[in-house]
N, C-alpha and C positions, 0 to 999 in steps of 0.2 A: 504494500500500500504506500509506504513512504517513498519508495523508488518511483512509483507511478506519479505521485504528487511532485517529486523533484523533476521528473521528466517534463511534466506539464509546466512547471515554473521555468525550466530551461527553454522550452519551446516558446513560452510567453516572452521571455527575454530575448529570444532570437539567437540564443547561444547554442541550442541543441547539443548540450554536453561538450561544449568547446573546452578543450584542455589547454594547459599552459603551452604544451608543445605546438598545438594548432595555432594559438595566438602568435607564438614566436615565428612560426613558419609564415604566417600572413604578414607580420611586420618585416620579416626578412625579405619577402617579395617586394614590399613597399620600398625598402632600402635599395634593392637592386634596380627598381624602376626610377629611383632618384626622388621619390615622393616624400621620403623621410630621411633626415640625416642620420648617419651611423651613430653619432654621439647621442642622439635622442631615442634610439631604438629600445634600449633597455628600460628607460623610463616609461616609454609608451607601453611596453609589454606589462610592466608593473601597474601602470594606471588602468589599463584595460582589465586586468585580472582583479584589481582592487574594486573598481567600479562594478564589475559583474558580481563579485561577492557581496558587496553592499546592497545592490539591487535584489539579489537573491534573498538576503536576510529580510529586507523590507517586505518582499512578496510573501515569504514564509510566515512572517508575523501577521500580515493581513489575512492570509489564508487560515492560519490557526484561529484568529479572531472570528472569521466568518464561520468556520466549522463549529466553534463554541456557540455562536448565535443560532445556528441551525439546530444544534442539539437541544438548546433551550426551547426553541420553537416547537420541536418535535416532542418535547417533554420527556426526554430520555434521562434516566438516572445517571448521575456522575459517580465516580469512585467514592467520593465523600458521602454521597447519599446512601450508597450501598453499605459503606462501613458503619454509618450511623444506625441503619436498620439492623445490621448484624449485631451491633452492640446492644440495641434495645431488645432483640430476641434473646441474646445471651442473658441479659438482666432478668427478663421475664421467666426464662427457664430456671434460673437459680432461685427465684421466689417460690417456685412450686415445691 
């Protein structure tokens, strides 16, 4: 499930699981074409990776929040709700 969500996030970002090696290859091609100076290539790779990671974190946080909202709307019990019920049952059983 988590990997499916991550793939959706990557696709949404347009990264489609772009690895550091892939970013380096693209930047290297830009250097060869003369579109990016060699001196800036390492910084560009780092910037792209960092921005992608930050965007991924933001999207994951938004997705988590949306899933929580949906669970509340569907009235699905949380782990805490279940733990409280288990504790109440345990207390009731010990009274008998």
